[in-house]
N, CA, C and O of each residue as an XYZ file, in Angstrom:
660
protein
N      60.878     23.293    -76.598
C      61.210     22.974    -75.264
C      61.059     24.131    -74.321
O      61.314     24.019    -73.122
N      60.673     25.157    -74.833
C      60.471     26.301    -73.991
C      59.341     26.085    -72.998
O      59.237     26.762    -71.975
N      58.563     25.190    -73.313
C      57.438     24.911    -72.447
C      57.911     24.298    -71.133
O      57.304     24.484    -70.079
N      58.984     23.582    -71.231
C      59.467     22.918    -70.030
C      60.555     23.704    -69.310
O      60.896     23.346    -68.183
N      61.080     24.688    -69.862
C      62.142     25.474    -69.237
C      61.632     26.899    -69.034
O      61.525     27.638    -70.013
N      61.323     27.304    -67.847
C      60.797     28.633    -67.604
C      61.927     29.671    -67.591
O      63.085     29.352    -67.323
N      61.559     30.906    -67.887
C      62.491     32.022    -67.864
C      62.677     32.513    -66.443
O      61.915     32.212    -65.524
N      63.777     33.316    -66.323
C      64.090     33.867    -65.021
C      62.997     34.831    -64.575
O      62.677     34.850    -63.386
N      62.430     35.599    -65.420
C      61.388     36.570    -65.112
C      60.131     35.877    -64.608
O      59.499     36.327    -63.653
N      59.782     34.792    -65.251
C      58.592     34.041    -64.840
C      58.776     33.477    -63.443
O      57.866     33.528    -62.615
N      59.934     32.950    -63.195
C      60.206     32.386    -61.870
C      60.189     33.499    -60.830
O      59.661     33.314    -59.733
N      60.767     34.666    -61.168
C      60.795     35.773    -60.233
C      59.385     36.209    -59.876
O      59.066     36.349    -58.696
N      58.528     36.427    -60.877
C      57.164     36.887    -60.600
C      56.339     35.804    -59.918
O      55.455     36.111    -59.118
N      56.605     34.605    -60.209
C      55.890     33.518    -59.490
C      56.314     33.504    -58.029
O      55.502     33.278    -57.132
N      57.612     33.751    -57.805
C      58.108     33.796    -56.447
C      57.522     34.984    -55.695
O      57.152     34.856    -54.528
N      57.434     36.128    -56.345
C      56.864     37.322    -55.731
C      55.383     37.084    -55.423
O      54.912     37.421    -54.337
N      54.654     36.506    -56.372
C      53.227     36.230    -56.156
C      53.051     35.240    -54.998
O      52.151     35.381    -54.170
N      53.915     34.258    -54.963
C      53.835     33.282    -53.875
C      54.138     33.941    -52.536
O      53.462     33.666    -51.545
N      55.146     34.809    -52.497
C      55.528     35.486    -51.255
C      54.406     36.399    -50.789
O      54.128     36.452    -49.591
N      53.753     37.118    -51.690
C      52.648     38.007    -51.316
C      51.493     37.163    -50.798
O      50.907     37.470    -49.760
N      51.177     36.121    -51.511
C      50.095     35.238    -51.080
C      50.420     34.613    -49.719
O      49.554     34.473    -48.856
N      51.702     34.242    -49.556
C      52.116     33.652    -48.284
C      51.998     34.654    -47.153
O      51.551     34.306    -46.060
N      52.392     35.896    -47.402
C      52.298     36.936    -46.369
C      50.835     37.234    -46.028
O      50.497     37.412    -44.858
N      49.966     37.289    -47.041
C      48.540     37.551    -46.786
C      47.952     36.401    -45.975
O      47.243     36.628    -44.994
N      48.243     35.187    -46.377
C      47.727     34.029    -45.627
C      48.313     33.984    -44.217
O      47.621     33.649    -43.256
N      49.624     34.333    -44.106
C      50.272     34.309    -42.803
C      49.671     35.367    -41.886
O      49.514     35.132    -40.688
N      49.341     36.508    -42.429
C      48.831     37.607    -41.625
C      47.370     37.390    -41.270
O      46.993     37.556    -40.110
N      46.528     37.020    -42.246
C      45.093     36.946    -41.987
C      44.506     35.541    -42.121
O      43.517     35.244    -41.450
N      45.018     34.739    -42.882
C      44.424     33.424    -43.151
C      44.771     32.376    -42.104
O      43.893     31.692    -41.578
N      46.066     32.258    -41.808
C      46.477     31.233    -40.862
C      45.879     31.434    -39.475
O      45.448     30.452    -38.870
N      45.830     32.641    -38.941
C      45.207     32.779    -37.612
C      43.749     32.321    -37.612
O      43.312     31.679    -36.657
N      43.005     32.632    -38.641
C      41.598     32.211    -38.710
C      41.515     30.697    -38.818
O      40.705     30.060    -38.143
N      42.352     30.129    -39.663
C      42.344     28.671    -39.851
C      42.757     27.989    -38.552
O      42.117     27.031    -38.117
N      43.835     28.487    -37.929
C      44.287     27.882    -36.669
C      43.244     28.042    -35.562
O      42.997     27.133    -34.769
N      42.639     29.244    -35.540
C      41.599     29.474    -34.524
C      40.430     28.518    -34.726
O      39.928     27.934    -33.765
N      39.999     28.358    -35.969
C      38.881     27.445    -36.233
C      39.289     26.000    -35.941
O      38.475     25.206    -35.470
N      40.542     25.663    -36.219
C      40.999     24.305    -35.909
C      41.071     24.092    -34.397
O      40.719     23.023    -33.899
N      41.531     25.122    -33.667
C      41.572     25.005    -32.208
C      40.173     24.913    -31.626
O      39.929     24.114    -30.722
N      39.250     25.725    -32.135
C      37.870     25.650    -31.635
C      37.258     24.289    -31.978
O      36.506     23.719    -31.187
N      37.587     23.785    -33.151
C      37.098     22.448    -33.531
C      37.716     21.389    -32.632
O      37.034     20.454    -32.215
N      39.035     21.531    -32.322
C      39.692     20.590    -31.414
C      39.082     20.686    -30.018
O      38.867     19.666    -29.363
N      38.799     21.927    -29.553
C      38.145     22.106    -28.259
C      36.760     21.471    -28.264
O      36.367     20.804    -27.306
N      36.030     21.684    -29.345
C      34.694     21.087    -29.456
C      34.780     19.562    -29.418
O      33.967     18.908    -28.764
N      35.752     19.004    -30.109
C      35.927     17.546    -30.112
C      36.325     17.065    -28.717
O      35.829     16.045    -28.239
N      37.248     17.829    -28.053
C      37.646     17.454    -26.689
C      36.450     17.501    -25.737
O      36.260     16.608    -24.911
N      35.652     18.557    -25.869
C      34.455     18.664    -25.026
C      33.494     17.516    -25.316
O      32.892     16.961    -24.397
N      33.350     17.164    -26.576
C      32.482     16.035    -26.944
C      32.991     14.734    -26.347
O      32.211     13.904    -25.879
N      34.330     14.561    -26.369
C      34.917     13.352    -25.779
C      34.687     13.348    -24.260
O      34.331     12.322    -23.680
N      34.897     14.519    -23.623
C      34.660     14.611    -22.183
C      33.193     14.352    -21.863
O      32.874     13.648    -20.905
N      32.301     14.927    -22.673
C      30.866     14.712    -22.476
C      30.520     13.232    -22.637
O      29.748     12.676    -21.856
N      31.094     12.613    -23.645
C      30.841     11.180    -23.865
C      31.387     10.364    -22.703
O      30.762      9.400    -22.260
N      32.560     10.757    -22.212
C      33.161     10.042    -21.077
C      32.283     10.194    -19.833
O      32.012      9.219    -19.131
N      31.839     11.440    -19.565
C      30.978     11.645    -18.385
C      29.644     10.923    -18.569
O      29.104     10.365    -17.613
N      29.114     10.930    -19.784
C      27.861     10.206    -20.036
C      28.067      8.716    -19.817
O      27.192      8.032    -19.286
N      29.222      8.217    -20.226
C      29.525      6.796    -20.016
C      29.626      6.497    -18.526
O      29.117      5.477    -18.061
N      30.285      7.389    -17.770
C      30.389      7.194    -16.321
C      29.013      7.258    -15.666
O      28.699      6.458    -14.784
N      28.192      8.217    -16.102
C      26.843      8.317    -15.550
C      26.022      7.079    -15.884
O      25.265      6.587    -15.046
N      26.169      6.582    -17.089
C      25.461      5.351    -17.470
C      25.925      4.179    -16.603
O      25.124      3.341    -16.190
N      27.209      4.137    -16.339
C      27.764      3.062    -15.509
C      27.199      3.160    -14.086
O      26.800      2.160    -13.488
N      27.176      4.405    -13.558
C      26.615      4.610    -12.227
C      25.131      4.258    -12.200
O      24.652      3.621    -11.262
N      24.409      4.677    -13.236
C      22.977      4.376    -13.309
C      22.749      2.877    -13.402
O      21.811      2.353    -12.800
N      23.604      2.180    -14.156
C      23.470      0.718    -14.261
C      23.743      0.073    -12.913
O      23.037     -0.851    -12.510
N      24.766      0.558    -12.212
C      25.075     -0.001    -10.892
C      23.929      0.250     -9.921
O      23.548     -0.628     -9.146
N      23.379      1.480     -9.978
C      22.248      1.780     -9.094
C      21.034      0.928     -9.451
O      20.334      0.441     -8.563
N      20.785      0.749    -10.738
C      19.633     -0.076    -11.120
C      19.828     -1.519    -10.677
O      18.880     -2.172    -10.241
N      21.067     -2.021    -10.790
C      21.331     -3.374    -10.302
C      21.143     -3.448     -8.789
O      20.618     -4.430     -8.265
N      21.578     -2.399     -8.098
C      21.394     -2.346     -6.636
C      19.901     -2.344     -6.290
O      19.456     -3.081     -5.411
N      19.133     -1.498     -7.002
C      17.695     -1.442     -6.748
C      17.016     -2.765     -7.089
O      16.103     -3.202     -6.389
N      17.465     -3.391     -8.157
C      16.896     -4.694     -8.526
C      17.196     -5.741     -7.451
O      16.337     -6.552     -7.102
N      18.426     -5.712     -6.933
C      18.777     -6.659     -5.877
C      17.931     -6.396     -4.633
O      17.449     -7.332     -3.996
N      17.750     -5.109     -4.288
C      16.901     -4.781     -3.140
C      15.461     -5.218     -3.384
O      14.801     -5.744     -2.488
N      14.985     -4.995     -4.601
C      13.610     -5.398     -4.926
C      13.456     -6.912     -4.849
O      12.443     -7.413     -4.361
N      14.468     -7.645     -5.334
C      14.406     -9.109     -5.245
C      14.416     -9.566     -3.795
O      13.694    -10.488     -3.418
N      15.251     -8.903     -2.978
C      15.301     -9.268     -1.563
C      13.965     -8.970     -0.890
O      13.464     -9.775     -0.105
N      13.388     -7.804     -1.205
C      12.072     -7.474     -0.627
C      11.010     -8.457     -1.104
O      10.146     -8.874     -0.332
N      11.081     -8.822     -2.374
C      10.119     -9.788     -2.911
C      10.254    -11.121     -2.187
O       9.255    -11.747     -1.832
N      11.497    -11.553     -1.970
C      11.709    -12.813     -1.257
C      11.184    -12.714      0.173
O      10.576    -13.656      0.680
N      11.422    -11.565      0.826
C      10.895    -11.373      2.181
C       9.378    -11.397      2.184
O       8.757    -12.000      3.060
N       8.787    -10.740      1.201
C       7.324    -10.718      1.123
C       6.779    -12.121      0.878
O       5.763    -12.503      1.458
N       7.443    -12.881      0.029
C       6.988    -14.248     -0.224
C       7.118    -15.110      1.027
O       6.235    -15.910      1.337
N       8.241    -14.936      1.751
C       8.391    -15.691      3.005
C       7.316    -15.298      4.012
O       6.747    -16.155      4.687
N       7.040    -13.995      4.111
C       6.014    -13.514      5.030
C       4.638    -14.041      4.622
O       3.848    -14.455      5.472
N       4.357    -14.023      3.320
C       3.076    -14.547      2.840
C       2.956    -16.036      3.129
O       1.883    -16.515      3.497
N       4.049    -16.768      2.964
C       4.030    -18.198      3.263
C       3.796    -18.424      4.753
O       3.056    -19.325      5.149
N       4.437    -17.596      5.569
C       4.261    -17.707      7.023
C       2.815    -17.408      7.405
O       2.221    -18.106      8.227
N       2.251    -16.347      6.791
C       0.861    -15.989      7.079
C      -0.078    -17.094      6.606
O      -1.052    -17.423      7.281
N       0.227    -17.669      5.429
C      -0.600    -18.764      4.915
C      -0.587    -19.939      5.881
O      -1.632    -20.512      6.191
N       0.615    -20.297      6.357
C       0.734    -21.397      7.303
C      -0.020    -21.087      8.587
O      -0.688    -21.953      9.152
N       0.093    -19.836      9.045
C      -0.590    -19.432     10.272
C      -2.102    -19.500     10.092
O      -2.817    -19.969     10.978
N      -2.590    -19.028      8.935
C      -4.040    -19.062      8.680
C      -4.529    -20.506      8.619
O      -5.586    -20.830      9.161
N      -3.763    -21.371      7.961
C      -4.150    -22.784      7.878
C      -4.180    -23.398      9.273
O      -5.104    -24.138      9.612
N      -3.169    -23.090     10.079
C      -3.115    -23.638     11.439
C      -4.283    -23.117     12.272
O      -4.901    -23.873     13.021
N      -4.588    -21.814     12.139
C      -5.728    -21.257     12.877
C      -7.036    -21.902     12.418
O      -7.905    -22.201     13.237
N      -7.171    -22.114     11.113
C      -8.382    -22.752     10.593
C      -8.485    -24.189     11.108
O      -9.568    -24.659     11.453
N      -7.342    -24.878     11.154
C      -7.334    -26.245     11.663
C      -7.755    -26.271     13.138
O      -8.572    -27.093     13.552
N      -7.176    -25.348     13.922
C      -7.529    -25.289     15.348
C      -8.999    -24.923     15.522
O      -9.703    -25.492     16.358
N      -9.447    -23.964     14.716
C     -10.852    -23.560     14.795
C     -11.768    -24.728     14.440
O     -12.800    -24.936     15.078
N     -11.378    -25.491     13.411
C     -12.186    -26.656     13.020
C     -12.189    -27.699     14.134
O     -13.216    -28.323     14.402
N     -11.032    -27.889     14.785
C     -10.978    -28.846     15.892
C     -11.872    -28.390     17.051
O     -12.593    -29.188     17.649
N     -11.805    -27.079     17.354
C     -12.644    -26.548     18.436
C     -14.112    -26.708     18.076
O     -14.926    -27.105     18.909
N     -14.443    -26.395     16.826
C     -15.834    -26.518     16.383
C     -16.287    -27.982     16.422
O     -17.402    -28.291     16.843
N     -15.398    -28.871     15.976
C     -15.739    -30.301     16.021
C     -15.930    -30.759     17.464
O     -16.829    -31.547     17.757
N     -15.077    -30.261     18.369
C     -15.217    -30.621     19.786
C     -16.540    -30.096     20.338
O     -17.215    -30.779     21.108
N     -16.907    -28.865     19.933
C     -18.190    -28.307     20.381
C     -19.351    -29.159     19.881
O     -20.293    -29.447     20.620
N     -19.265    -29.561     18.598
C     -20.334    -30.392     18.024
C     -20.406    -31.729     18.758
O     -21.492    -32.223     19.064
N     -19.228    -32.313     19.038
C     -19.213    -33.596     19.749
C     -19.761    -33.435     21.163
O     -20.516    -34.282     21.643
N     -19.379    -32.343     21.831
C     -19.901    -32.092     23.184
C     -21.413    -31.882     23.142
O     -22.143    -32.391     23.993
N     -21.877    -31.127     22.145
C     -23.322    -30.908     22.018
C     -24.030    -32.230     21.746
O     -25.109    -32.485     22.280
N     -23.413    -33.075     20.906
C     -24.013    -34.387     20.623
C     -24.047    -35.233     21.891
O     -25.041    -35.908     22.158
N     -22.959    -35.203     22.682
C     -22.942    -35.962     23.947
C     -24.040    -35.470     24.891
O     -24.775    -36.257     25.488
N     -24.128    -34.135     25.006
C     -25.159    -33.569     25.882
C     -26.536    -33.968     25.391
O     -27.405    -34.340     26.180
N     -26.731    -33.886     24.071
C     -28.029    -34.253     23.500
C     -28.330    -35.731     23.746
O     -29.448    -36.097     24.108
N     -27.320    -36.569     23.544
C     -27.503    -38.012     23.778
C     -27.801    -38.266     25.241
O     -28.669    -39.070     25.581
N     -27.070    -37.569     26.107
C     -27.296    -37.754     27.556
C     -28.699    -37.297     27.941
O     -29.374    -37.951     28.736
N     -29.139    -36.166     27.373
C     -30.501    -35.684     27.660
C     -31.547    -36.684     27.157
O     -32.512    -37.000     27.853
N     -31.334    -37.168     25.950
C     -32.292    -38.121     25.402
C     -32.303    -39.410     26.218
O     -33.354    -40.015     26.430
N     -31.095    -39.829     26.682
C     -31.032    -41.028     27.516
C     -31.792    -40.807     28.825
O     -32.534    -41.678     29.278
N     -31.594    -39.620     29.428
C     -32.305    -39.319     30.680
C     -33.803    -39.235     30.457
O     -34.597    -39.706     31.271
N     -34.177    -38.621     29.327
C     -35.617    -38.547     29.004
C     -36.186    -39.944     28.777
O     -37.292    -40.263     29.214
N     -35.397    -40.774     28.080
C     -35.854    -42.147     27.841
C     -35.973    -42.899     29.169
O     -36.929    -43.645     29.381
N     -34.990    -42.699     30.068
C     -35.068    -43.356     31.376
C     -36.277    -42.864     32.158
O     -36.994    -43.643     32.786
N     -36.488    -41.533     32.102
C     -37.632    -40.968     32.823
C     -38.938    -41.490     32.244
O     -39.861    -41.847     32.977
N     -39.000    -41.529     30.906
C     -40.201    -42.046     30.262
C     -40.382    -43.528     30.590
O     -41.485    -43.983     30.893
N     -39.259    -44.279     30.522
C     -39.337    -45.701     30.862
C     -39.768    -45.878     32.318
O     -40.596    -46.730     32.638
N     -39.189    -45.054     33.187
C     -39.548    -45.127     34.611
C     -41.019    -44.795     34.802
O     -41.720    -45.449     35.575
N     -41.485    -43.759     34.081
C     -42.894    -43.388     34.198
C     -43.792    -44.512     33.680
O     -44.821    -44.818     34.282
N     -43.398    -45.123     32.564
C     -44.208    -46.223     32.028
C     -44.171    -47.441     32.959
O     -45.188    -48.084     33.217
N     -42.952    -47.734     33.456
C     -42.833    -48.861     34.388
C     -43.642    -48.581     35.643
O     -44.338    -49.455     36.159
N     -43.538    -47.336     36.129
C     -44.304    -47.021     37.340
C     -45.794    -47.078     37.053
O     -46.587    -47.492     37.899
N     -46.170    -46.653     35.840
C     -47.578    -46.712     35.475
C     -48.056    -48.170     35.419
O     -49.117    -48.524     35.933
N     -47.200    -49.020     34.753
C     -47.561    -50.439     34.697
C     -47.556    -51.056     36.098
O     -48.440    -51.834     36.458
N     -46.539    -50.688     36.873
C     -46.455    -51.226     38.231
C     -47.649    -50.764     39.058
O     -48.196    -51.520     39.862
N     -48.042    -49.516     38.848
C     -49.204    -49.005     39.583
C     -50.470    -49.754     39.174
O     -51.316    -50.099     39.998
N     -50.563    -49.989     37.862
C     -51.734    -50.738     37.407
C     -51.743    -52.149     38.010
O     -52.765    -52.639     38.489
N     -50.545    -52.790     37.967
C     -50.450    -54.143     38.511
C     -50.683    -54.128     40.022
O     -51.416    -54.945     40.580
N     -50.025    -53.162     40.650
C     -50.167    -53.069     42.102
C     -51.593    -52.714     42.468
O     -52.126    -53.182     43.474
N     -52.201    -51.884     41.642
C     -53.580    -51.503     41.924
C     -54.481    -52.727     41.851
O     -55.404    -52.880     42.651
N     -54.210    -53.579     40.904
C     -55.035    -54.762     40.770
C     -54.768    -55.761     41.891
O     -55.674    -56.395     42.433
N     -53.437    -55.871     42.222
C     -53.069    -56.852     43.244
C     -53.433    -56.336     44.632
O     -53.987    -57.060     45.459
N     -53.113    -55.090     44.859
C     -53.228    -54.591     46.225
C     -54.398    -53.613     46.338
O     -54.391    -52.761     47.226
N     -55.372    -53.710     45.490
C     -56.457    -52.748     45.473
C     -57.185    -52.697     46.818
O     -57.632    -51.637     47.257
N     -57.286    -53.774     47.415
C     -58.009    -53.803     48.651
C     -57.145    -53.314     49.810
O     -57.656    -52.771     50.789
N     -55.822    -53.514     49.692
C     -54.947    -53.133     50.805
C     -54.653    -51.625     50.794
O     -54.592    -50.983     51.843
N     -54.474    -51.080     49.587
C     -54.161    -49.643     49.510
C     -55.367    -48.943     48.891
O     -55.789    -49.276     47.784
N     -55.885    -48.027     49.575
C     -57.120    -47.423     49.119
C     -56.894    -46.173     48.245
O     -57.686    -45.947     47.330
N     -55.914    -45.399     48.467
C     -55.744    -44.190     47.625
C     -54.511    -44.328     46.701
O     -53.631    -45.156     46.937
N     -54.477    -43.509     45.667
C     -53.418    -43.588     44.642
C     -52.096    -43.011     45.123
O     -51.043    -43.441     44.652
N     -52.110    -42.077     46.022
C     -50.859    -41.502     46.523
C     -50.052    -42.548     47.276
O     -48.831    -42.600     47.135
N     -50.674    -43.333     48.026
C     -49.976    -44.388     48.755
C     -49.427    -45.406     47.774
O     -48.328    -45.928     47.962
N     -50.184    -45.690     46.732
C     -49.717    -46.631     45.717
C     -48.497    -46.076     44.972
O     -47.534    -46.812     44.757
N     -48.514    -44.807     44.576
C     -47.393    -44.181     43.867
C     -46.157    -44.145     44.746
O     -45.048    -44.372     44.264
N     -46.333    -43.866     46.014
C     -45.203    -43.828     46.935
C     -44.573    -45.218     47.066
O     -43.349    -45.348     47.102
N     -45.381    -46.216     47.134
C     -44.896    -47.586     47.232
C     -44.111    -47.971     45.974
O     -43.036    -48.562     46.068
N     -44.646    -47.639     44.810
C     -43.975    -47.983     43.554
C     -42.651    -47.225     43.429
O     -41.643    -47.826     43.058
N     -42.628    -45.947     43.723
C     -41.387    -45.148     43.626
C     -40.314    -45.665     44.566
O     -39.143    -45.712     44.188
N     -40.673    -46.048     45.757
C     -39.671    -46.594     46.679
C     -39.148    -47.917     46.161
O     -37.961    -48.207     46.310
N     -40.003    -48.725     45.556
C     -39.544    -49.999     44.994
C     -38.594    -49.754     43.807
O     -37.572    -50.428     43.678
N     -38.932    -48.805     42.961
C     -38.062    -48.480     41.817
C     -36.723    -47.905     42.294
O     -35.677    -48.224     41.729
N     -36.753    -47.076     43.311
C     -35.497    -46.532     43.855
C     -34.620    -47.636     44.391
O     -33.401    -47.604     44.219
N     -35.215    -48.600     45.031
C     -34.449    -49.742     45.532
C     -33.847    -50.537     44.374
O     -32.731    -51.044     44.487
N     -34.572    -50.649     43.269
C     -34.064    -51.388     42.121
C     -32.884    -50.627     41.465
O     -31.909    -51.236     41.025
N     -32.996    -49.322     41.415
C     -31.904    -48.538     40.834
C     -30.635    -48.611     41.685
O     -29.527    -48.661     41.152
N     -30.802    -48.617     42.999
C     -29.610    -48.677     43.866
C     -28.936    -50.043     43.780
O     -27.728    -50.145     43.994
N     -29.663    -51.050     43.483
C     -29.071    -52.373     43.322
C     -28.296    -52.478     41.995
O     -27.280    -53.166     41.909
N     -28.796    -51.785     40.978
C     -28.140    -51.846     39.648
C     -27.087    -50.797     39.643
O     -26.384    -50.633     38.645
């Protein structure tokens, strides 16, 4: 049983060894350990502060990006409205231009028709006067001797017919 019951000398030397070890650790070991623990705690605190500031910066960056996205969407909507307005304006201008062009074509057609009608009337008048001159020449050949008198007579008769119609 001696194994389980230590002697007074053994306990004394164990106590002395423990006290010396405790004094050495207290003098040189604990300050180093505490200093390293404090520096580690400071490092952890700085890491937490850095993480917190990074989180705040991320939050600010997210808010700014959302703000920029909202501004971009608003600008996009404005641009789309402006493009729609320009499209409508271009269509309206094209419509007006087409109407003006159609009116010009119709006016040109009217003028052309009127010219052709006048030419046809002039040609008809010339043919009628020619036929009338031929008829008058045959009928009145003896009464009117020159062609100028005959043409004057026919033109006055045609003028009288036009004023009646």
